[in-house]
PDB file of N, H, CA, C and O in Angstrom:
ATOM      1  N   MET A   1     112.230  77.573  76.912  1.00  0.00           N
ATOM      2  CA  MET A   1     113.476  77.686  77.782  1.00  0.00           C
ATOM      3  C   MET A   1     113.377  77.361  79.062  1.00  0.00           C
ATOM      4  O   MET A   1     112.357  77.613  79.703  1.00  0.00           O
ATOM      5  N   SER A   2     114.545  76.694  79.640  1.00  0.00           N
ATOM      6  H   SER A   2     115.374  76.490  79.119  1.00  0.00           H
ATOM      7  CA  SER A   2     114.460  76.240  80.900  1.00  0.00           C
ATOM      8  C   SER A   2     114.372  77.331  82.086  1.00  0.00           C
ATOM      9  O   SER A   2     114.954  78.390  81.848  1.00  0.00           O
ATOM     10  N   SER A   3     113.810  77.230  83.160  1.00  0.00           N
ATOM     11  H   SER A   3     113.337  76.371  83.353  1.00  0.00           H
ATOM     12  CA  SER A   3     113.794  78.133  84.153  1.00  0.00           C
ATOM     13  C   SER A   3     115.081  78.208  84.909  1.00  0.00           C
ATOM     14  O   SER A   3     115.279  79.110  85.724  1.00  0.00           O
ATOM     15  N   LEU A   4     115.983  77.249  84.645  1.00  0.00           N
ATOM     16  H   LEU A   4     115.822  76.517  83.983  1.00  0.00           H
ATOM     17  CA  LEU A   4     117.176  77.142  85.202  1.00  0.00           C
ATOM     18  C   LEU A   4     118.218  78.066  84.616  1.00  0.00           C
ATOM     19  O   LEU A   4     119.308  78.040  85.187  1.00  0.00           O
ATOM     20  N   THR A   5     118.091  78.853  83.614  1.00  0.00           N
ATOM     21  H   THR A   5     117.206  78.874  83.150  1.00  0.00           H
ATOM     22  CA  THR A   5     118.872  79.770  83.093  1.00  0.00           C
ATOM     23  C   THR A   5     119.051  80.995  84.008  1.00  0.00           C
ATOM     24  O   THR A   5     118.278  81.186  84.947  1.00  0.00           O
ATOM     25  N   THR A   6     120.088  81.832  83.727  1.00  0.00           N
ATOM     26  H   THR A   6     120.716  81.677  82.965  1.00  0.00           H
ATOM     27  CA  THR A   6     120.329  82.985  84.614  1.00  0.00           C
ATOM     28  C   THR A   6     119.730  84.060  84.155  1.00  0.00           C
ATOM     29  O   THR A   6     119.382  84.104  82.975  1.00  0.00           O
ATOM     30  N   PRO A   7     119.511  85.111  85.021  1.00  0.00           N
ATOM     31  CA  PRO A   7     118.833  86.321  84.510  1.00  0.00           C
ATOM     32  C   PRO A   7     119.559  86.935  83.422  1.00  0.00           C
ATOM     33  O   PRO A   7     118.963  87.579  82.559  1.00  0.00           O
ATOM     34  N   ASN A   8     120.960  86.754  83.410  1.00  0.00           N
ATOM     35  H   ASN A   8     121.445  86.231  84.111  1.00  0.00           H
ATOM     36  CA  ASN A   8     121.675  87.394  82.413  1.00  0.00           C
ATOM     37  C   ASN A   8     121.280  86.688  81.028  1.00  0.00           C
ATOM     38  O   ASN A   8     120.953  87.303  80.013  1.00  0.00           O
ATOM     39  N   GLN A   9     121.362  85.350  81.147  1.00  0.00           N
ATOM     40  H   GLN A   9     121.629  84.850  81.972  1.00  0.00           H
ATOM     41  CA  GLN A   9     121.118  84.607  79.815  1.00  0.00           C
ATOM     42  C   GLN A   9     119.687  84.986  79.329  1.00  0.00           C
ATOM     43  O   GLN A   9     119.433  85.116  78.131  1.00  0.00           O
ATOM     44  N   ALA A  10     118.767  85.155  80.314  1.00  0.00           N
ATOM     45  H   ALA A  10     118.973  85.049  81.287  1.00  0.00           H
ATOM     46  CA  ALA A  10     117.338  85.499  79.897  1.00  0.00           C
ATOM     47  C   ALA A  10     117.400  86.942  79.255  1.00  0.00           C
ATOM     48  O   ALA A  10     116.694  87.176  78.274  1.00  0.00           O
ATOM     49  N   LEU A  11     118.164  87.843  79.743  1.00  0.00           N
ATOM     50  H   LEU A  11     118.738  87.653  80.540  1.00  0.00           H
ATOM     51  CA  LEU A  11     118.311  89.061  79.159  1.00  0.00           C
ATOM     52  C   LEU A  11     118.925  89.052  77.769  1.00  0.00           C
ATOM     53  O   LEU A  11     118.516  89.742  76.836  1.00  0.00           O
ATOM     54  N   SER A  12     119.938  88.209  77.721  1.00  0.00           N
ATOM     55  H   SER A  12     120.270  87.648  78.479  1.00  0.00           H
ATOM     56  CA  SER A  12     120.557  87.984  76.301  1.00  0.00           C
ATOM     57  C   SER A  12     119.511  87.276  75.259  1.00  0.00           C
ATOM     58  O   SER A  12     119.594  87.515  74.054  1.00  0.00           O
ATOM     59  N   ASP A  13     118.636  86.493  75.731  1.00  0.00           N
ATOM     60  H   ASP A  13     118.569  86.298  76.710  1.00  0.00           H
ATOM     61  CA  ASP A  13     117.603  86.005  74.903  1.00  0.00           C
ATOM     62  C   ASP A  13     116.665  86.970  74.573  1.00  0.00           C
ATOM     63  O   ASP A  13     116.075  86.854  73.499  1.00  0.00           O
ATOM     64  N   ALA A  14     116.393  88.021  75.403  1.00  0.00           N
ATOM     65  H   ALA A  14     116.872  88.115  76.275  1.00  0.00           H
ATOM     66  CA  ALA A  14     115.537  89.050  75.250  1.00  0.00           C
ATOM     67  C   ALA A  14     116.049  90.010  74.137  1.00  0.00           C
ATOM     68  O   ALA A  14     115.296  90.416  73.252  1.00  0.00           O
ATOM     69  N   VAL A  15     117.275  90.331  74.213  1.00  0.00           N
ATOM     70  H   VAL A  15     117.887  90.000  74.932  1.00  0.00           H
ATOM     71  CA  VAL A  15     117.983  91.095  73.222  1.00  0.00           C
ATOM     72  C   VAL A  15     117.870  90.422  71.762  1.00  0.00           C
ATOM     73  O   VAL A  15     117.601  91.083  70.759  1.00  0.00           O
ATOM     74  N   ASP A  16     118.093  89.110  71.754  1.00  0.00           N
ATOM     75  H   ASP A  16     118.312  88.572  72.568  1.00  0.00           H
ATOM     76  CA  ASP A  16     117.974  88.415  70.481  1.00  0.00           C
ATOM     77  C   ASP A  16     116.576  88.506  69.953  1.00  0.00           C
ATOM     78  O   ASP A  16     116.380  88.752  68.762  1.00  0.00           O
ATOM     79  N   ALA A  17     115.546  88.304  70.848  1.00  0.00           N
ATOM     80  H   ALA A  17     115.705  88.104  71.815  1.00  0.00           H
ATOM     81  CA  ALA A  17     114.201  88.199  70.322  1.00  0.00           C
ATOM     82  C   ALA A  17     113.788  89.759  70.009  1.00  0.00           C
ATOM     83  O   ALA A  17     112.934  89.917  69.136  1.00  0.00           O
ATOM     84  N   ALA A  18     114.281  90.824  70.600  1.00  0.00           N
ATOM     85  H   ALA A  18     114.975  90.695  71.309  1.00  0.00           H
ATOM     86  CA  ALA A  18     114.066  92.110  70.261  1.00  0.00           C
ATOM     87  C   ALA A  18     114.772  92.490  68.895  1.00  0.00           C
ATOM     88  O   ALA A  18     114.447  93.548  68.357  1.00  0.00           O
ATOM     89  N   GLY A  19     115.711  91.685  68.318  1.00  0.00           N
ATOM     90  H   GLY A  19     115.976  90.825  68.754  1.00  0.00           H
ATOM     91  CA  GLY A  19     116.325  92.256  67.371  1.00  0.00           C
ATOM     92  C   GLY A  19     117.727  92.820  67.483  1.00  0.00           C
ATOM     93  O   GLY A  19     118.393  93.215  66.526  1.00  0.00           O
ATOM     94  N   GLY A  20     118.110  92.818  68.770  1.00  0.00           N
ATOM     95  H   GLY A  20     117.569  92.498  69.548  1.00  0.00           H
ATOM     96  CA  GLY A  20     119.613  93.351  68.973  1.00  0.00           C
ATOM     97  C   GLY A  20     119.505  94.259  70.124  1.00  0.00           C
ATOM     98  O   GLY A  20     118.407  94.493  70.629  1.00  0.00           O
ATOM     99  N   GLN A  21     120.623  94.796  70.572  1.00  0.00           N
ATOM    100  H   GLN A  21     121.515  94.605  70.162  1.00  0.00           H
ATOM    101  CA  GLN A  21     120.922  95.822  71.642  1.00  0.00           C
ATOM    102  C   GLN A  21     120.098  97.180  71.395  1.00  0.00           C
ATOM    103  O   GLN A  21     119.304  97.659  72.204  1.00  0.00           O
ATOM    104  N   SER A  22     120.418  97.713  70.153  1.00  0.00           N
ATOM    105  H   SER A  22     121.063  97.324  69.495  1.00  0.00           H
ATOM    106  CA  SER A  22     119.730  98.846  69.786  1.00  0.00           C
ATOM    107  C   SER A  22     118.236  98.775  69.706  1.00  0.00           C
ATOM    108  O   SER A  22     117.580  99.756  70.056  1.00  0.00           O
ATOM    109  N   ALA A  23     117.710  97.804  69.317  1.00  0.00           N
ATOM    110  H   ALA A  23     118.242  97.007  69.033  1.00  0.00           H
ATOM    111  CA  ALA A  23     116.245  97.652  68.938  1.00  0.00           C
ATOM    112  C   ALA A  23     115.648  97.389  70.370  1.00  0.00           C
ATOM    113  O   ALA A  23     114.497  97.779  70.565  1.00  0.00           O
ATOM    114  N   LEU A  24     116.367  96.726  71.446  1.00  0.00           N
ATOM    115  H   LEU A  24     117.302  96.410  71.287  1.00  0.00           H
ATOM    116  CA  LEU A  24     116.020  96.708  72.711  1.00  0.00           C
ATOM    117  C   LEU A  24     115.873  97.951  73.405  1.00  0.00           C
ATOM    118  O   LEU A  24     114.850  98.261  74.015  1.00  0.00           O
ATOM    119  N   GLY A  25     117.005  98.735  73.301  1.00  0.00           N
ATOM    120  H   GLY A  25     117.836  98.484  72.805  1.00  0.00           H
ATOM    121  CA  GLY A  25     117.071 100.068  73.746  1.00  0.00           C
ATOM    122  C   GLY A  25     116.038 101.110  73.282  1.00  0.00           C
ATOM    123  O   GLY A  25     115.593 101.963  74.050  1.00  0.00           O
ATOM    124  N   ARG A  26     115.675 101.001  71.985  1.00  0.00           N
ATOM    125  H   ARG A  26     116.037 100.308  71.362  1.00  0.00           H
ATOM    126  CA  ARG A  26     114.715 101.753  71.550  1.00  0.00           C
ATOM    127  C   ARG A  26     113.383 101.517  72.187  1.00  0.00           C
ATOM    128  O   ARG A  26     112.687 102.440  72.609  1.00  0.00           O
ATOM    129  N   LEU A  27     113.039 100.224  72.248  1.00  0.00           N
ATOM    130  H   LEU A  27     113.604  99.473  71.906  1.00  0.00           H
ATOM    131  CA  LEU A  27     111.797  99.622  73.000  1.00  0.00           C
ATOM    132  C   LEU A  27     111.566 100.219  74.304  1.00  0.00           C
ATOM    133  O   LEU A  27     110.471 100.606  74.711  1.00  0.00           O
ATOM    134  N   LEU A  28     112.753 100.275  74.983  1.00  0.00           N
ATOM    135  H   LEU A  28     113.643  99.961  74.653  1.00  0.00           H
ATOM    136  CA  LEU A  28     112.655 100.836  76.410  1.00  0.00           C
ATOM    137  C   LEU A  28     112.970 102.223  76.598  1.00  0.00           C
ATOM    138  O   LEU A  28     113.009 102.700  77.732  1.00  0.00           O
ATOM    139  N   GLY A  29     113.210 102.948  75.511  1.00  0.00           N
ATOM    140  H   GLY A  29     113.178 102.560  74.589  1.00  0.00           H
ATOM    141  CA  GLY A  29     113.578 104.474  75.555  1.00  0.00           C
ATOM    142  C   GLY A  29     115.069 104.707  76.149  1.00  0.00           C
ATOM    143  O   GLY A  29     115.358 105.712  76.798  1.00  0.00           O
ATOM    144  N   THR A  30     115.929 103.723  75.872  1.00  0.00           N
ATOM    145  H   THR A  30     115.694 102.906  75.345  1.00  0.00           H
ATOM    146  CA  THR A  30     117.265 103.979  76.517  1.00  0.00           C
ATOM    147  C   THR A  30     118.136 103.849  75.464  1.00  0.00           C
ATOM    148  O   THR A  30     117.665 103.793  74.328  1.00  0.00           O
ATOM    149  N   SER A  31     119.614 103.775  75.677  1.00  0.00           N
ATOM    150  H   SER A  31     119.998 103.820  76.599  1.00  0.00           H
ATOM    151  CA  SER A  31     120.424 103.621  74.580  1.00  0.00           C
ATOM    152  C   SER A  31     120.833 102.266  74.611  1.00  0.00           C
ATOM    153  O   SER A  31     120.530 101.535  75.553  1.00  0.00           O
ATOM    154  N   GLN A  32     121.612 101.820  73.483  1.00  0.00           N
ATOM    155  H   GLN A  32     121.858 102.414  72.717  1.00  0.00           H
ATOM    156  CA  GLN A  32     122.144 100.672  73.114  1.00  0.00           C
ATOM    157  C   GLN A  32     123.282 100.449  74.148  1.00  0.00           C
ATOM    158  O   GLN A  32     123.506  99.326  74.600  1.00  0.00           O
ATOM    159  N   ALA A  33     124.031 101.600  74.529  1.00  0.00           N
ATOM    160  H   ALA A  33     123.849 102.512  74.162  1.00  0.00           H
ATOM    161  CA  ALA A  33     125.000 101.391  75.502  1.00  0.00           C
ATOM    162  C   ALA A  33     124.553 100.941  76.874  1.00  0.00           C
ATOM    163  O   ALA A  33     125.243 100.166  77.536  1.00  0.00           O
ATOM    164  N   ALA A  34     123.434 101.409  77.291  1.00  0.00           N
ATOM    165  H   ALA A  34     122.873 102.039  76.753  1.00  0.00           H
ATOM    166  CA  ALA A  34     122.983 101.049  78.580  1.00  0.00           C
ATOM    167  C   ALA A  34     122.665  99.407  78.449  1.00  0.00           C
ATOM    168  O   ALA A  34     123.121  98.630  79.288  1.00  0.00           O
ATOM    169  N   VAL A  35     121.921  98.989  77.430  1.00  0.00           N
ATOM    170  H   VAL A  35     121.551  99.620  76.748  1.00  0.00           H
ATOM    171  CA  VAL A  35     121.706  97.613  77.197  1.00  0.00           C
ATOM    172  C   VAL A  35     123.010  96.744  77.233  1.00  0.00           C
ATOM    173  O   VAL A  35     123.112  95.668  77.823  1.00  0.00           O
ATOM    174  N   TRP A  36     124.012  97.387  76.496  1.00  0.00           N
ATOM    175  H   TRP A  36     123.929  98.260  76.017  1.00  0.00           H
ATOM    176  CA  TRP A  36     125.321  96.623  76.465  1.00  0.00           C
ATOM    177  C   TRP A  36     125.945  96.530  78.002  1.00  0.00           C
ATOM    178  O   TRP A  36     126.601  95.550  78.351  1.00  0.00           O
ATOM    179  N   LYS A  37     125.707  97.513  78.775  1.00  0.00           N
ATOM    180  H   LYS A  37     125.173  98.310  78.491  1.00  0.00           H
ATOM    181  CA  LYS A  37     126.169  97.427  80.030  1.00  0.00           C
ATOM    182  C   LYS A  37     125.566  96.259  80.775  1.00  0.00           C
ATOM    183  O   LYS A  37     126.260  95.482  81.431  1.00  0.00           O
ATOM    184  N   TRP A  38     124.158  96.147  80.647  1.00  0.00           N
ATOM    185  H   TRP A  38     123.594  96.777  80.114  1.00  0.00           H
ATOM    186  CA  TRP A  38     123.499  95.175  81.488  1.00  0.00           C
ATOM    187  C   TRP A  38     123.841  93.830  80.984  1.00  0.00           C
ATOM    188  O   TRP A  38     123.880  92.871  81.755  1.00  0.00           O
ATOM    189  N   VAL A  39     124.098  93.714  79.675  1.00  0.00           N
ATOM    190  H   VAL A  39     124.066  94.492  79.049  1.00  0.00           H
ATOM    191  CA  VAL A  39     124.458  92.371  79.138  1.00  0.00           C
ATOM    192  C   VAL A  39     125.846  91.982  79.640  1.00  0.00           C
ATOM    193  O   VAL A  39     126.156  91.065  80.401  1.00  0.00           O
ATOM    194  N   ARG A  40     126.598  92.883  79.043  1.00  0.00           N
ATOM    195  H   ARG A  40     126.346  93.628  78.425  1.00  0.00           H
ATOM    196  CA  ARG A  40     128.132  92.631  79.347  1.00  0.00           C
ATOM    197  C   ARG A  40     128.676  92.540  80.791  1.00  0.00           C
ATOM    198  O   ARG A  40     129.450  91.656  81.158  1.00  0.00           O
ATOM    199  N   ARG A  41     128.241  93.451  81.514  1.00  0.00           N
ATOM    200  H   ARG A  41     127.612  94.169  81.216  1.00  0.00           H
ATOM    201  CA  ARG A  41     128.577  93.451  83.018  1.00  0.00           C
ATOM    202  C   ARG A  41     127.888  92.544  83.837  1.00  0.00           C
ATOM    203  O   ARG A  41     128.252  92.371  85.000  1.00  0.00           O
ATOM    204  N   GLY A  42     126.798  91.864  83.287  1.00  0.00           N
ATOM    205  H   GLY A  42     126.502  92.004  82.342  1.00  0.00           H
ATOM    206  CA  GLY A  42     126.046  91.070  84.143  1.00  0.00           C
ATOM    207  C   GLY A  42     125.130  91.809  85.080  1.00  0.00           C
ATOM    208  O   GLY A  42     124.727  91.271  86.111  1.00  0.00           O
ATOM    209  N   LYS A  43     124.752  93.189  84.694  1.00  0.00           N
ATOM    210  H   LYS A  43     125.079  93.626  83.856  1.00  0.00           H
ATOM    211  CA  LYS A  43     123.907  93.830  85.509  1.00  0.00           C
ATOM    212  C   LYS A  43     122.375  93.481  85.128  1.00  0.00           C
ATOM    213  O   LYS A  43     122.021  93.349  83.956  1.00  0.00           O
ATOM    214  N   PRO A  44     121.466  93.338  86.274  1.00  0.00           N
ATOM    215  CA  PRO A  44     120.204  92.833  86.045  1.00  0.00           C
ATOM    216  C   PRO A  44     119.436  94.033  85.227  1.00  0.00           C
ATOM    217  O   PRO A  44     119.793  95.207  85.317  1.00  0.00           O
ATOM    218  N   LEU A  45     118.510  93.661  84.546  1.00  0.00           N
ATOM    219  H   LEU A  45     118.219  92.707  84.473  1.00  0.00           H
ATOM    220  CA  LEU A  45     117.583  94.483  83.815  1.00  0.00           C
ATOM    221  C   LEU A  45     116.690  95.235  84.943  1.00  0.00           C
ATOM    222  O   LEU A  45     116.024  94.626  85.780  1.00  0.00           O
ATOM    223  N   PRO A  46     116.777  96.716  84.839  1.00  0.00           N
ATOM    224  CA  PRO A  46     116.202  97.479  85.802  1.00  0.00           C
ATOM    225  C   PRO A  46     114.747  96.954  85.837  1.00  0.00           C
ATOM    226  O   PRO A  46     114.150  96.618  84.814  1.00  0.00           O
ATOM    227  N   ALA A  47     114.198  96.901  87.114  1.00  0.00           N
ATOM    228  H   ALA A  47     114.683  97.174  87.945  1.00  0.00           H
ATOM    229  CA  ALA A  47     113.024  96.303  87.300  1.00  0.00           C
ATOM    230  C   ALA A  47     111.843  97.249  86.646  1.00  0.00           C
ATOM    231  O   ALA A  47     110.754  96.695  86.498  1.00  0.00           O
ATOM    232  N   GLU A  48     111.940  98.371  86.315  1.00  0.00           N
ATOM    233  H   GLU A  48     112.825  98.821  86.436  1.00  0.00           H
ATOM    234  CA  GLU A  48     110.949  99.272  85.776  1.00  0.00           C
ATOM    235  C   GLU A  48     110.834  98.929  84.179  1.00  0.00           C
ATOM    236  O   GLU A  48     109.887  99.419  83.565  1.00  0.00           O
ATOM    237  N   HIS A  49     111.766  98.107  83.499  1.00  0.00           N
ATOM    238  H   HIS A  49     112.536  97.708  83.998  1.00  0.00           H
ATOM    239  CA  HIS A  49     111.778  97.666  82.133  1.00  0.00           C
ATOM    240  C   HIS A  49     111.213  96.201  81.863  1.00  0.00           C
ATOM    241  O   HIS A  49     110.906  95.819  80.734  1.00  0.00           O
ATOM    242  N   VAL A  50     111.107  95.413  83.018  1.00  0.00           N
ATOM    243  H   VAL A  50     111.357  95.723  83.935  1.00  0.00           H
ATOM    244  CA  VAL A  50     110.938  93.994  83.019  1.00  0.00           C
ATOM    245  C   VAL A  50     109.535  93.697  82.288  1.00  0.00           C
ATOM    246  O   VAL A  50     109.457  92.886  81.365  1.00  0.00           O
ATOM    247  N   LEU A  51     108.421  94.428  82.784  1.00  0.00           N
ATOM    248  H   LEU A  51     108.483  95.087  83.534  1.00  0.00           H
ATOM    249  CA  LEU A  51     107.134  93.878  82.198  1.00  0.00           C
ATOM    250  C   LEU A  51     107.044  94.198  80.578  1.00  0.00           C
ATOM    251  O   LEU A  51     106.434  93.494  79.773  1.00  0.00           O
ATOM    252  N   LYS A  52     107.821  95.476  80.246  1.00  0.00           N
ATOM    253  H   LYS A  52     108.317  96.048  80.900  1.00  0.00           H
ATOM    254  CA  LYS A  52     107.695  95.985  78.812  1.00  0.00           C
ATOM    255  C   LYS A  52     108.567  94.882  78.044  1.00  0.00           C
ATOM    256  O   LYS A  52     108.129  94.415  76.992  1.00  0.00           O
ATOM    257  N   VAL A  53     109.640  94.518  78.495  1.00  0.00           N
ATOM    258  H   VAL A  53     109.996  94.898  79.349  1.00  0.00           H
ATOM    259  CA  VAL A  53     110.600  93.363  77.831  1.00  0.00           C
ATOM    260  C   VAL A  53     109.758  92.071  77.823  1.00  0.00           C
ATOM    261  O   VAL A  53     109.683  91.471  76.751  1.00  0.00           O
ATOM    262  N   GLU A  54     109.191  91.635  78.775  1.00  0.00           N
ATOM    263  H   GLU A  54     109.252  92.122  79.646  1.00  0.00           H
ATOM    264  CA  GLU A  54     108.305  90.513  78.817  1.00  0.00           C
ATOM    265  C   GLU A  54     107.081  90.536  77.790  1.00  0.00           C
ATOM    266  O   GLU A  54     106.707  89.516  77.211  1.00  0.00           O
ATOM    267  N   GLU A  55     106.543  91.681  77.631  1.00  0.00           N
ATOM    268  H   GLU A  55     106.847  92.510  78.101  1.00  0.00           H
ATOM    269  CA  GLU A  55     105.469  91.803  76.710  1.00  0.00           C
ATOM    270  C   GLU A  55     106.013  91.695  75.130  1.00  0.00           C
ATOM    271  O   GLU A  55     105.492  90.991  74.265  1.00  0.00           O
ATOM    272  N   ALA A  56     107.131  92.521  74.963  1.00  0.00           N
ATOM    273  H   ALA A  56     107.554  93.093  75.665  1.00  0.00           H
ATOM    274  CA  ALA A  56     107.683  92.583  73.621  1.00  0.00           C
ATOM    275  C   ALA A  56     108.387  91.277  73.118  1.00  0.00           C
ATOM    276  O   ALA A  56     108.379  90.928  71.937  1.00  0.00           O
ATOM    277  N   THR A  57     108.962  90.631  74.075  1.00  0.00           N
ATOM    278  H   THR A  57     108.969  90.914  75.034  1.00  0.00           H
ATOM    279  CA  THR A  57     109.791  89.473  73.689  1.00  0.00           C
ATOM    280  C   THR A  57     109.281  88.117  74.048  1.00  0.00           C
ATOM    281  O   THR A  57     109.718  87.125  73.465  1.00  0.00           O
ATOM    282  N   GLY A  58     108.425  88.035  74.934  1.00  0.00           N
ATOM    283  H   GLY A  58     108.071  88.841  75.408  1.00  0.00           H
ATOM    284  CA  GLY A  58     107.902  86.714  75.602  1.00  0.00           C
ATOM    285  C   GLY A  58     109.022  86.042  76.512  1.00  0.00           C
ATOM    286  O   GLY A  58     108.944  84.877  76.900  1.00  0.00           O
ATOM    287  N   ILE A  59     109.972  86.821  76.781  1.00  0.00           N
ATOM    288  H   ILE A  59     110.035  87.768  76.466  1.00  0.00           H
ATOM    289  CA  ILE A  59     110.895  86.192  77.974  1.00  0.00           C
ATOM    290  C   ILE A  59     110.175  86.567  79.247  1.00  0.00           C
ATOM    291  O   ILE A  59     109.783  87.713  79.467  1.00  0.00           O
ATOM    292  N   SER A  60     110.023  85.576  80.056  1.00  0.00           N
ATOM    293  H   SER A  60     110.342  84.645  79.877  1.00  0.00           H
ATOM    294  CA  SER A  60     109.195  85.692  81.197  1.00  0.00           C
ATOM    295  C   SER A  60     109.835  86.590  82.354  1.00  0.00           C
ATOM    296  O   SER A  60     111.051  86.567  82.539  1.00  0.00           O
ATOM    297  N   ARG A  61     109.092  87.281  83.028  1.00  0.00           N
ATOM    298  H   ARG A  61     108.103  87.300  82.878  1.00  0.00           H
ATOM    299  CA  ARG A  61     109.586  88.287  84.002  1.00  0.00           C
ATOM    300  C   ARG A  61     110.223  87.356  85.141  1.00  0.00           C
ATOM    301  O   ARG A  61     111.160  87.841  85.774  1.00  0.00           O
ATOM    302  N   HIS A  62     109.829  86.163  85.428  1.00  0.00           N
ATOM    303  H   HIS A  62     109.068  85.769  84.914  1.00  0.00           H
ATOM    304  CA  HIS A  62     110.475  85.212  86.232  1.00  0.00           C
ATOM    305  C   HIS A  62     111.907  85.031  86.003  1.00  0.00           C
ATOM    306  O   HIS A  62     112.750  85.159  86.890  1.00  0.00           O
ATOM    307  N   ARG A  63     112.193  84.689  84.625  1.00  0.00           N
ATOM    308  H   ARG A  63     111.508  84.585  83.904  1.00  0.00           H
ATOM    309  CA  ARG A  63     113.466  84.725  84.255  1.00  0.00           C
ATOM    310  C   ARG A  63     114.313  85.677  84.228  1.00  0.00           C
ATOM    311  O   ARG A  63     115.497  85.516  84.524  1.00  0.00           O
ATOM    312  N   LEU A  64     113.762  86.872  83.841  1.00  0.00           N
ATOM    313  H   LEU A  64     112.800  87.003  83.600  1.00  0.00           H
ATOM    314  CA  LEU A  64     114.559  88.251  83.797  1.00  0.00           C
ATOM    315  C   LEU A  64     114.814  88.617  85.326  1.00  0.00           C
ATOM    316  O   LEU A  64     115.953  88.982  85.619  1.00  0.00           O
ATOM    317  N   ARG A  65     113.934  88.556  86.232  1.00  0.00           N
ATOM    318  H   ARG A  65     113.009  88.260  85.993  1.00  0.00           H
ATOM    319  CA  ARG A  65     114.204  88.949  87.626  1.00  0.00           C
ATOM    320  C   ARG A  65     113.691  88.220  88.521  1.00  0.00           C
ATOM    321  O   ARG A  65     112.717  88.633  89.150  1.00  0.00           O
ATOM    322  N   PRO A  66     114.238  86.991  88.765  1.00  0.00           N
ATOM    323  CA  PRO A  66     113.634  86.168  89.789  1.00  0.00           C
ATOM    324  C   PRO A  66     113.873  86.713  91.210  1.00  0.00           C
ATOM    325  O   PRO A  66     113.292  86.159  92.143  1.00  0.00           O
ATOM    326  N   ASP A  67     114.628  87.685  91.423  1.00  0.00           N
ATOM    327  H   ASP A  67     115.100  88.135  90.665  1.00  0.00           H
ATOM    328  CA  ASP A  67     114.680  88.434  92.682  1.00  0.00           C
ATOM    329  C   ASP A  67     113.504  89.214  92.931  1.00  0.00           C
ATOM    330  O   ASP A  67     113.137  89.363  94.096  1.00  0.00           O
ATOM    331  N   VAL A  68     112.852  89.742  91.964  1.00  0.00           N
ATOM    332  H   VAL A  68     113.150  89.621  91.018  1.00  0.00           H
ATOM    333  CA  VAL A  68     111.864  90.551  92.030  1.00  0.00           C
ATOM    334  C   VAL A  68     110.456  89.884  91.887  1.00  0.00           C
ATOM    335  O   VAL A  68     109.470  90.383  92.427  1.00  0.00           O
ATOM    336  N   TYR A  69     110.393  88.735  91.138  1.00  0.00           N
ATOM    337  H   TYR A  69     111.195  88.329  90.699  1.00  0.00           H
ATOM    338  CA  TYR A  69     109.031  88.244  90.596  1.00  0.00           C
ATOM    339  C   TYR A  69     109.074  86.788  91.098  1.00  0.00           C
ATOM    340  O   TYR A  69     108.071  86.082  90.994  1.00  0.00           O
ATOM    341  N   GLY A  70     110.165  86.345  91.614  1.00  0.00           N
ATOM    342  H   GLY A  70     110.980  86.919  91.698  1.00  0.00           H
ATOM    343  CA  GLY A  70     110.120  84.815  92.197  1.00  0.00           C
ATOM    344  C   GLY A  70     110.458  83.959  91.178  1.00  0.00           C
ATOM    345  O   GLY A  70     110.512  84.401  90.030  1.00  0.00           O
ATOM    346  N   PRO A  71     110.727  82.642  91.442  1.00  0.00           N
ATOM    347  CA  PRO A  71     110.967  81.685  90.408  1.00  0.00           C
ATOM    348  C   PRO A  71     109.723  81.396  89.495  1.00  0.00           C
ATOM    349  O   PRO A  71     108.563  81.578  89.866  1.00  0.00           O
ATOM    350  N   GLU A  72     110.073  80.945  88.314  1.00  0.00           N
ATOM    351  H   GLU A  72     111.014  80.797  88.012  1.00  0.00           H
ATOM    352  CA  GLU A  72     109.080  80.606  87.343  1.00  0.00           C
ATOM    353  C   GLU A  72     108.260  79.479  87.798  1.00  0.00           C
ATOM    354  O   GLU A  72     108.704  78.387  88.153  1.00  0.00           O
ATOM    355  N   PRO A  73     106.930  79.859  87.755  1.00  0.00           N
ATOM    356  CA  PRO A  73     105.919  78.770  88.192  1.00  0.00           C
ATOM    357  C   PRO A  73     106.005  77.592  87.406  1.00  0.00           C
ATOM    358  O   PRO A  73     106.098  77.654  86.180  1.00  0.00           O
ATOM    359  N   THR A  74     105.980  76.510  88.040  1.00  0.00           N
ATOM    360  H   THR A  74     105.905  76.459  89.036  1.00  0.00           H
ATOM    361  CA  THR A  74     106.085  75.295  87.479  1.00  0.00           C
ATOM    362  C   THR A  74     104.754  74.812  86.800  1.00  0.00           C
ATOM    363  O   THR A  74     103.710  75.194  87.331  1.00  0.00           O
ATOM    364  N   GLU A  75     104.671  73.989  85.649  1.00  0.00           N
ATOM    365  H   GLU A  75     105.519  73.679  85.218  1.00  0.00           H
ATOM    366  CA  GLU A  75     103.444  73.807  84.988  1.00  0.00           C
ATOM    367  C   GLU A  75     102.708  72.997  86.028  1.00  0.00           C
ATOM    368  O   GLU A  75     103.287  72.283  86.846  1.00  0.00           O
ATOM    369  N   GLY A  76     101.415  73.146  85.953  1.00  0.00           N
ATOM    370  H   GLY A  76     100.945  73.727  85.288  1.00  0.00           H
ATOM    371  CA  GLY A  76     100.338  72.687  86.881  1.00  0.00           C
ATOM    372  C   GLY A  76     100.277  73.132  88.231  1.00  0.00           C
ATOM    373  O   GLY A  76      99.479  72.640  89.029  1.00  0.00           O
ATOM    374  N   ALA A  77     101.094  74.055  88.537  1.00  0.00           N
ATOM    375  H   ALA A  77     101.743  74.455  87.889  1.00  0.00           H
ATOM    376  CA  ALA A  77     101.170  74.544  89.909  1.00  0.00           C
ATOM    377  C   ALA A  77      99.984  75.430  90.279  1.00  0.00           C
ATOM    378  O   ALA A  77      99.657  76.337  89.513  1.00  0.00           O
ATOM    379  N   VAL A  78      99.342  75.217  91.387  1.00  0.00           N
ATOM    380  H   VAL A  78      99.608  74.481  92.009  1.00  0.00           H
ATOM    381  CA  VAL A  78      98.133  75.955  91.739  1.00  0.00           C
ATOM    382  C   VAL A  78      98.485  77.335  92.396  1.00  0.00           C
ATOM    383  O   VAL A  78      99.176  77.338  93.415  1.00  0.00           O
ATOM    384  N   VAL A  79      98.045  78.473  91.864  1.00  0.00           N
ATOM    385  H   VAL A  79      97.484  78.470  91.036  1.00  0.00           H
ATOM    386  CA  VAL A  79      98.559  79.783  92.400  1.00  0.00           C
ATOM    387  C   VAL A  79      97.564  80.290  93.251  1.00  0.00           C
ATOM    388  O   VAL A  79      97.734  81.365  93.827  1.00  0.00           O
TER     389      VAL A  79
END
């Protein structure tokens, strides 16, 4: 996936990878309705859930919350 996607698109990708809003809600210990609000209203994924979503779905923390984790590192970049 391109690092040019929005955090909301990254969240939608994570929902798909998790198997839907209910599945992502269960993974995070929250409701499907909370996940729906984040996706539908363009709310950012709460920072406390980012690493768990990244681990479960493979969607980068940098795509999910670039405001917290910074932009996605480019290939070959020295960190």
